[in-house]
C-alpha positions as CSV (number, residue, x, y, z in Angstrom):
1,M,5.1,18.1,-4.7
2,S,6.5,15.5,-2.4
3,V,4.4,12.4,-2.9
4,V,1.9,11.2,-5.6
5,T,-0.7,8.7,-4.7
6,I,-2.7,7.1,-7.5
7,G,-5.7,4.8,-7.4
8,E,-9.0,4.5,-5.6
9,V,-11.1,7.4,-4.4
10,V,-14.2,6.0,-2.7
11,V,-17.1,6.8,-0.4
12,D,-17.2,4.1,2.3
13,W,-20.4,3.0,4.0
14,I,-19.2,1.2,7.1
15,S,-21.6,-1.1,8.9
16,T,-21.7,-0.3,12.6
17,E,-22.7,-3.9,13.5
18,I,-20.2,-6.7,13.8
19,G,-21.1,-9.9,12.0
20,T,-23.6,-8.5,9.5
21,D,-23.5,-8.6,5.7
22,F,-25.4,-6.7,3.0
23,S,-28.6,-8.7,3.6
24,D,-29.1,-7.7,7.3
25,A,-27.0,-4.7,8.1
26,K,-29.1,-1.6,9.0
27,D,-26.8,1.1,10.2
28,F,-23.9,2.6,8.3
29,V,-21.4,5.4,8.8
30,R,-20.4,7.4,5.8
31,S,-16.7,8.0,5.4
32,L,-14.0,8.8,2.8
33,G,-12.2,5.7,1.7
34,G,-9.9,4.3,-1.0
35,N,-6.3,3.4,-0.8
36,A,-5.0,6.5,-2.6
37,S,-7.2,8.8,-0.5
38,N,-6.2,7.2,2.8
39,V,-2.5,7.3,2.2
40,A,-2.7,10.9,0.9
41,I,-4.5,12.1,4.1
42,G,-2.0,10.1,6.2
43,L,0.9,11.9,4.6
44,A,-0.7,15.3,4.7
45,R,-1.3,15.0,8.4
46,L,2.4,14.2,8.9
47,G,3.3,17.4,7.1
48,I,4.1,15.9,3.7
49,E,2.9,17.6,0.6
50,V,0.9,15.1,-1.4
51,S,-1.0,15.1,-4.7
52,L,-3.7,12.5,-5.6
53,I,-4.3,11.1,-9.1
54,G,-7.7,9.5,-9.5
55,K,-11.3,10.0,-10.7
56,R,-14.6,10.8,-9.1
57,G,-18.1,11.4,-10.3
58,D,-19.8,14.8,-10.7
59,D,-22.3,14.1,-7.9
60,P,-22.9,14.7,-4.2
61,H,-20.7,11.7,-3.2
62,G,-17.8,13.1,-5.3
63,K,-18.2,16.6,-3.9
64,Y,-18.2,15.1,-0.3
65,L,-14.8,13.4,-1.1
66,D,-13.5,16.7,-2.4
67,S,-14.5,18.6,0.7
68,V,-12.7,16.1,3.0
69,L,-9.5,15.9,0.9
70,Q,-9.3,19.7,0.5
71,N,-9.8,20.2,4.2
72,E,-6.9,17.8,4.8
73,K,-4.7,19.8,2.4
74,V,-4.4,17.1,-0.3
75,D,-3.6,18.6,-3.7
76,L,-6.5,17.7,-6.0
77,Q,-5.4,19.3,-9.3
78,H,-5.0,15.8,-10.9
79,L,-8.3,14.4,-9.5
80,V,-10.5,14.0,-12.6
81,V,-14.2,14.8,-12.4
82,D,-16.2,12.5,-14.7
83,G,-19.6,13.9,-15.5
84,G,-20.9,10.7,-17.0
85,S,-20.0,8.1,-14.3
86,P,-20.9,7.8,-10.6
87,T,-18.5,8.2,-7.7
88,A,-17.3,4.8,-6.4
89,Q,-18.9,3.5,-3.2
90,C,-17.9,0.6,-1.0
91,Y,-20.0,-1.1,1.7
92,V,-17.8,-2.4,4.5
93,F,-18.8,-5.2,6.8
94,R,-16.8,-6.2,9.8
95,H,-16.7,-9.9,11.0
96,E,-15.0,-11.6,13.9
97,R,-11.2,-11.3,14.4
98,E,-11.0,-8.0,12.5
99,E,-11.9,-9.6,9.2
100,Y,-13.7,-7.5,6.6
101,S,-15.8,-8.0,3.5
102,F,-16.5,-5.4,0.9
103,F,-19.2,-4.8,-1.6
104,N,-18.2,-2.2,-4.3
105,W,-21.0,-0.4,-6.2
106,P,-21.7,0.5,-8.9
107,R,-19.6,-1.3,-11.4
108,P,-18.1,0.4,-13.3
109,N,-17.7,3.7,-11.5
110,A,-15.6,6.8,-12.0
111,S,-12.7,5.4,-10.0
112,H,-12.5,2.4,-12.3
113,L,-12.3,4.6,-15.4
114,L,-9.1,6.5,-14.9
115,T,-7.2,6.2,-18.2
116,Q,-3.6,6.3,-19.4
117,D,-4.2,9.6,-21.1
118,E,-5.2,11.1,-17.7
119,V,-1.8,10.2,-16.2
120,K,0.9,12.6,-17.5
121,E,4.6,12.7,-16.9
122,E,4.5,16.2,-15.4
123,F,2.2,14.9,-12.7
124,I,5.0,12.6,-11.4
125,A,8.2,14.5,-12.4
126,G,9.7,16.1,-9.3
127,A,7.9,13.8,-6.9
128,E,9.8,12.2,-3.9
129,F,7.6,9.1,-4.0
130,L,4.9,7.4,-5.9
131,H,2.4,5.0,-4.2
132,A,-0.3,2.6,-5.5
133,T,-1.9,-0.7,-4.5
134,G,-2.7,-4.0,-6.1
135,I,-6.4,-3.4,-5.7
136,S,-6.1,-0.7,-8.3
137,L,-4.9,-3.2,-10.9
138,T,-8.0,-5.3,-10.8
139,I,-10.1,-3.1,-13.1
140,A,-9.5,-1.7,-16.7
141,P,-8.8,1.0,-17.8
142,R,-7.5,2.1,-14.4
143,R,-5.0,-0.8,-14.3
144,H,-3.2,0.6,-17.3
145,A,-3.1,4.1,-15.9
146,I,-1.4,2.7,-12.7
147,I,1.2,0.8,-14.8
148,K,1.9,3.9,-16.9
149,A,2.5,5.9,-13.7
150,F,5.0,3.2,-12.5
151,Q,6.8,3.3,-15.9
152,I,7.1,7.0,-15.7
153,A,8.4,7.0,-12.1
154,K,10.9,4.2,-12.9
155,R,12.3,6.2,-15.9
156,L,12.6,9.3,-13.8
157,G,14.1,7.6,-10.8
158,V,11.2,8.4,-8.5
159,P,11.0,5.8,-5.7
160,I,7.9,3.6,-6.0
161,S,5.9,2.1,-3.1
162,F,3.5,-0.7,-3.9
163,D,1.0,-2.3,-1.5
164,A,0.6,-5.8,-2.9
165,G,-2.9,-6.4,-1.5
166,F,-4.6,-8.4,-4.3
167,P,-7.9,-10.3,-4.6
168,T,-7.0,-13.9,-5.7
169,G,-9.9,-14.4,-8.1
170,E,-9.0,-11.7,-10.6
171,D,-8.3,-12.3,-14.3
172,R,-5.0,-13.1,-16.0
173,Q,-4.2,-9.6,-17.0
174,A,-4.7,-8.3,-13.4
175,R,-2.3,-10.9,-12.1
176,E,0.2,-10.2,-14.8
177,L,0.2,-6.4,-14.1
178,A,0.4,-7.1,-10.4
179,L,3.6,-9.1,-11.0
180,T,4.9,-6.3,-13.1
181,A,4.3,-3.8,-10.3
182,L,5.9,-6.1,-7.7
183,K,9.1,-6.2,-9.8
184,T,9.1,-2.5,-10.7
185,A,8.6,-1.1,-7.2
186,D,11.4,-0.1,-4.9
187,I,9.4,-1.0,-1.8
188,V,6.7,-3.7,-1.6
189,K,4.4,-4.1,1.4
190,V,2.5,-7.3,2.1
191,N,0.6,-8.6,5.1
192,L,1.1,-12.1,6.3
193,S,-1.6,-13.7,4.2
194,E,-0.4,-11.8,1.1
195,L,3.1,-12.9,1.8
196,E,2.0,-16.5,1.7
197,F,-0.1,-16.0,-1.4
198,W,2.7,-14.3,-3.4
199,A,5.5,-16.6,-2.2
200,D,3.3,-19.6,-3.3
201,A,2.3,-18.1,-6.6
202,L,5.8,-17.1,-7.6
203,E,7.2,-20.5,-6.6
204,K,4.8,-22.0,-9.0
205,E,5.8,-19.5,-11.7
206,E,9.5,-20.3,-11.2
207,A,8.9,-24.1,-11.3
208,R,6.8,-23.8,-14.5
209,G,9.4,-21.6,-16.1
210,M,12.3,-24.0,-15.3
211,H,10.3,-26.9,-16.6
212,A,9.5,-25.1,-19.9
213,C,13.0,-24.2,-20.8
214,N,15.1,-26.4,-18.5
215,S,17.2,-23.4,-17.7
216,A,16.6,-20.1,-16.0
217,P,13.0,-19.4,-14.9
218,Q,10.8,-17.3,-17.2
219,A,8.1,-14.9,-16.2
220,M,4.7,-16.7,-16.5
221,P,2.1,-14.4,-14.9
222,N,-0.7,-16.8,-15.7
223,A,0.9,-19.4,-13.4
224,I,-0.3,-17.3,-10.4
225,A,-3.1,-19.4,-8.9
226,P,-6.2,-17.1,-8.8
227,D,-8.2,-19.2,-6.4
228,K,-5.8,-19.7,-3.5
229,P,-7.6,-18.6,-0.3
230,L,-6.1,-15.4,0.9
231,S,-5.6,-16.3,4.6
232,A,-2.5,-16.9,6.5
233,T,-1.6,-20.4,7.7
234,I,1.0,-19.0,10.1
235,V,-0.9,-18.5,13.3
236,E,2.0,-17.3,15.5
237,P,4.3,-14.9,13.6
238,L,6.7,-14.2,16.5
239,D,9.4,-16.4,17.9
240,A,8.6,-17.3,21.5
241,Q,12.1,-16.6,22.9
242,S,13.3,-13.5,20.9
243,K,9.8,-11.9,20.4
244,T,10.9,-11.0,16.9
245,A,9.6,-12.4,13.6
246,S,9.7,-16.2,13.7
247,P,12.1,-18.1,11.5
248,Q,9.2,-19.4,9.4
249,V,8.1,-15.8,8.6
250,I,11.6,-14.7,7.9
251,A,12.3,-17.7,5.6
252,M,9.1,-17.1,3.7
253,G,9.9,-13.4,3.4
254,K,13.4,-14.1,2.1
255,K,11.9,-16.6,-0.4
256,L,9.6,-14.0,-1.8
257,S,12.3,-11.4,-1.9
258,K,14.6,-13.8,-3.8
259,F,11.9,-14.3,-6.4
260,L,11.4,-10.6,-6.8
261,N,15.1,-9.8,-7.0
262,G,16.1,-12.8,-9.2
263,N,17.2,-11.3,-12.5
264,V,16.6,-7.6,-11.8
265,R,17.1,-5.1,-9.0
266,G,13.9,-5.7,-7.3
267,P,12.2,-4.2,-4.2
268,N,12.8,-4.1,-0.5
269,L,10.1,-6.2,1.0
270,I,8.1,-5.2,4.1
271,V,5.8,-7.7,5.9
272,T,3.2,-6.2,8.3
273,L,2.3,-8.5,11.1
274,G,-0.6,-6.6,12.6
275,A,-0.5,-6.4,16.4
276,Y,2.9,-8.1,16.4
277,G,5.0,-5.5,14.4
278,S,6.6,-5.5,11.0
279,L,9.5,-7.2,9.2
280,L,11.8,-5.9,6.4
281,I,13.7,-8.1,4.0
282,T,16.2,-5.9,2.2
283,R,17.2,-6.4,-1.5
284,D,20.3,-8.2,-0.4
285,G,18.5,-10.5,2.0
286,K,19.0,-8.8,5.4
287,D,16.1,-8.9,7.8
288,V,15.0,-6.1,10.3
289,F,12.2,-6.4,12.8
290,A,10.3,-3.7,14.7
291,P,7.7,-4.5,17.4
292,A,4.2,-3.1,17.3
293,L,3.3,-0.1,19.4
294,P,0.2,0.2,21.7
295,A,-3.0,1.9,20.8
296,D,-6.6,1.8,22.0
297,A,-7.9,0.1,18.9
298,I,-11.5,0.4,17.7
299,S,-11.1,-0.8,14.1
300,E,-8.1,-1.9,12.0
301,L,-9.8,-0.7,8.8
302,G,-7.2,1.2,6.7
303,A,-4.3,0.4,9.1
304,G,-2.3,-0.8,6.1
305,D,-2.7,2.5,4.3
306,A,-1.7,4.3,7.5
307,F,1.4,2.1,7.8
308,I,2.4,3.1,4.2
309,A,2.0,6.8,5.1
310,G,4.2,6.5,8.1
311,M,6.8,4.6,6.2
312,I,7.0,7.0,3.3
313,S,7.1,10.0,5.6
314,Q,10.2,8.6,7.4
315,L,11.9,7.6,4.2
316,I,11.4,11.1,2.8
317,T,13.2,12.4,5.8
318,Y,16.2,10.2,5.0
319,A,16.1,11.1,1.3
320,R,16.2,14.8,2.1
321,E,19.1,14.4,4.5
322,K,21.1,12.6,1.8
323,K,20.4,15.4,-0.7
324,A,21.3,18.0,1.9
325,D,24.6,16.3,2.5
326,K,25.3,16.5,-1.2
327,G,24.3,20.2,-1.3
328,N,21.1,19.5,-3.2
329,A,18.2,19.9,-0.8
330,K,15.7,20.6,-3.5
331,G,14.3,18.4,-6.3
332,A,13.0,14.9,-6.6
333,S,14.4,11.9,-4.7
334,S,16.3,9.1,-6.3
335,A,15.5,5.6,-5.2
336,D,19.3,5.0,-4.8
337,F,19.2,6.4,-1.3
338,L,17.4,3.3,-0.1
339,S,20.6,1.3,-0.6
340,D,22.4,3.6,1.9
341,L,20.0,2.9,4.8
342,N,21.4,0.7,7.6
343,K,19.6,-1.5,10.1
344,E,19.1,1.3,12.6
345,D,17.6,3.5,9.8
346,W,15.2,0.8,8.7
347,Q,14.1,0.1,12.3
348,K,13.2,3.8,12.6
349,V,11.2,3.5,9.4
350,L,9.4,0.5,10.6
351,T,8.8,2.0,14.0
352,A,7.3,5.1,12.6
353,A,5.1,3.1,10.2
354,N,4.0,0.8,13.1
355,A,3.1,3.9,15.1
356,V,1.0,5.5,12.4
357,G,-0.8,2.2,11.8
358,A,-1.5,1.8,15.5
359,L,-2.8,5.3,15.9
360,S,-5.1,5.0,12.9
361,T,-7.1,2.3,14.6
362,R,-8.6,4.7,17.2
363,S,-11.8,5.2,15.0
364,M,-14.0,3.0,13.0
365,T,-13.2,4.8,9.7
366,A,-10.0,4.5,7.7
367,W,-8.8,8.1,8.0
368,E,-10.3,10.1,10.9
369,S,-7.8,9.0,13.5
370,L,-4.7,9.3,11.3
371,P,-2.1,11.0,13.5
372,T,-0.4,14.3,13.2
373,R,3.4,14.5,13.3
374,E,3.2,15.5,17.0
375,E,1.0,12.5,17.9
376,L,3.4,10.2,16.0
377,S,6.4,11.6,17.8
378,L,4.9,11.0,21.2
379,L,4.1,7.4,20.5
380,V,7.5,6.7,18.9
381,K,9.2,8.0,22.0
382,T,7.6,5.1,24.0
383,A,9.5,2.6,21.8
384,R,12.9,3.9,22.7
């Protein structure tokens, strides 16, 4: 296998009307959803072998998810079928300015109930990447299964990608495990509002740690403010002259990166800026920017998952090149190759990820317009 995704496997019910909520929406489109599913399909369409770890119910909704994923050539041998719990469903409502609200039902559902015992080392051994998101850490027992997968990957040297999207109102353990994932991952992706949330939360953590011991900061996950509104205060993320990431965004990105790389070898940090592009802050504090690519956007639902798929696909290309240079073209990747990437390499990674994210917006669902490798190549050529 090349990539393992772990987390949510969901049936989406997407309202076709802008500005409605559960009380007045009438028309819905059924679709596959869930972060693990979306990233898996994105990778499969780009020609990357991918295996999905998750859980669905033994019902028509679960069988629908199976049919879509199998048709997209996603390996489902580690997708658990729970005969006693329903398949997860999510009602999606689109508001103005591409803002979305979600109503998940029922609670609990099969996706929530993935357990540690259902995540085994052999599922991850040999993988070239592992990916999960912060949303998957909000519910037990699934949260513990995700962390177990991260621990296995870290021990085996499998590179870890973590999308740090995270609802701010979750319990203390969810916040604690999200912080663990942030510091365990090799690559962390945030959007602009998530960048502000985590930079603010970890600044509070550091301040409380220093006050407590009057020396080096200690990890205090409960210091993460659960009720901070998850919306960006930075309205214009680009510099007017250079048309790259603004000094304010870069400074905040470097602040968050410094927190995550304080006493350990932490992650490379990627900040997605929507229609403006994306920014990388490397482990050693260097910044790389890549502008957005054009697309005829219908909906941005799932664009972050698409970005992840494009990013991992390009990184796997570099990992394989490194192994081939060493005469070892087979076997799992080691996260060490990330330290060898230069600015030009990272710009290609960000450009590919931006392109996959842009192309994914051509439909109202999160997966149907995910591009093939040929479509990706055509769009990337326009950026040269």
